[in-house]
One Martini backbone bead per residue (centre of mass of N, CA, C, O) as a GRO file, in nm:
protein
   79
    1MET     BB    1   0.096   0.036   0.022
    2ASN     BB    2   0.052   0.365  -0.025
    3GLN     BB    3   0.122   0.631   0.190
    4ALA     BB    4   0.011   0.875  -0.003
    5ILE     BB    5  -0.251   0.687   0.011
    6GLN     BB    6  -0.575   0.768   0.141
    7PHE     BB    7  -0.877   0.650   0.277
    8VAL     BB    8  -1.181   0.779   0.339
    9ASP     BB    9  -1.493   0.799   0.534
   10ARG     BB   10  -1.636   0.869   0.229
   11VAL     BB   11  -1.970   0.811   0.108
   12GLU     BB   12  -2.153   0.842  -0.199
   13TYR     BB   13  -2.497   0.875  -0.336
   14GLU     BB   14  -2.599   0.933  -0.692
   15ASN     BB   15  -2.757   0.829  -0.956
   16GLY     BB   16  -2.571   0.549  -0.968
   17VAL     BB   17  -2.333   0.690  -0.788
   18ILE     BB   18  -2.025   0.626  -0.650
   19THR     BB   19  -1.841   0.811  -0.394
   20PHE     BB   20  -1.501   0.818  -0.317
   21TYR     BB   21  -1.202   0.892  -0.114
   22ALA     BB   22  -0.875   1.029  -0.169
   23MET     BB   23  -0.565   1.091  -0.016
   24VAL     BB   24  -0.329   1.297  -0.205
   25ASN     BB   25  -0.099   1.482  -0.094
   26GLY     BB   26  -0.355   1.652   0.052
   27LEU     BB   27  -0.567   1.560  -0.162
   28LEU     BB   28  -0.899   1.535  -0.270
   29LEU     BB   29  -1.009   1.235  -0.440
   30PRO     BB   30  -1.231   1.125  -0.661
   31CYS     BB   31  -1.417   0.812  -0.673
   32ILE     BB   32  -1.583   0.646  -0.945
   33ILE     BB   33  -1.902   0.456  -0.955
   34GLU     BB   34  -2.099   0.290  -1.186
   35LEU     BB   35  -2.425   0.177  -1.127
   36LYS     BB   36  -2.721  -0.029  -1.173
   37VAL     BB   37  -2.803   0.053  -0.906
   38LYS     BB   38  -3.079   0.240  -0.752
   39GLU     BB   39  -3.045   0.172  -0.464
   40ARG     BB   40  -2.883   0.296  -0.203
   41SER     BB   41  -2.854   0.044  -0.018
   42ASP     BB   42  -2.737  -0.142  -0.239
   43ALA     BB   43  -2.489   0.029  -0.314
   44LEU     BB   44  -2.360   0.040  -0.027
   45ALA     BB   45  -2.339  -0.267   0.007
   46HIS     BB   46  -2.157  -0.317  -0.233
   47PHE     BB   47  -1.925  -0.140  -0.142
   48ALA     BB   48  -1.869  -0.278   0.131
   49GLU     BB   49  -1.800  -0.559   0.004
   50HIS     BB   50  -1.572  -0.405  -0.218
   51ARG     BB   51  -1.382  -0.186  -0.103
   52PHE     BB   52  -1.087  -0.303  -0.128
   53ASP     BB   53  -1.099  -0.341  -0.434
   54TYR     BB   54  -1.154  -0.044  -0.506
   55GLU     BB   55  -0.900   0.071  -0.369
   56GLU     BB   56  -0.696  -0.082  -0.544
   57LEU     BB   57  -0.788   0.033  -0.816
   58ALA     BB   58  -0.744   0.329  -0.743
   59GLU     BB   59  -0.443   0.310  -0.673
   60GLN     BB   60  -0.348   0.225  -0.954
   61GLN     BB   61  -0.455   0.478  -1.105
   62ILE     BB   62  -0.298   0.687  -0.943
   63GLU     BB   63  -0.011   0.577  -1.005
   64GLU     BB   64  -0.082   0.611  -1.330
   65GLU     BB   65  -0.245   0.875  -1.379
   66ALA     BB   66  -0.569   0.787  -1.429
   67PHE     BB   67  -0.751   1.048  -1.521
   68GLY     BB   68  -0.995   1.244  -1.562
   69GLU     BB   69  -1.102   1.550  -1.672
   70GLU     BB   70  -1.160   1.628  -1.343
   71GLY     BB   71  -0.952   1.437  -1.164
   72GLU     BB   72  -1.073   1.163  -1.157
   73VAL     BB   73  -1.164   0.831  -1.065
   74GLN     BB   74  -1.248   0.559  -1.277
   75ILE     BB   75  -1.459   0.278  -1.198
   76LYS     BB   76  -1.543  -0.033  -1.247
   77ALA     BB   77  -1.778  -0.242  -1.185
   78LEU     BB   78  -1.845  -0.500  -0.988
   79ALA     BB   79  -2.015  -0.814  -0.973
   0.00000   0.00000   0.00000
């Protein structure tokens, strides 16, 4: 695990999109997952179940500097 990347306990859900955040060298970076799940409780349960997998994927993309147009990390939903 990269010590310069830390994940904070902030998870948001809106319109089929989960957003969680990484602290990277003092900056808060949004990590976005688009889900086909429409219910907030189902989306948050899915994220809780796969949290560490999503954090690993986000960490890889951050290290590769694979950012979206607005500086976010976009992650494909896990099954």
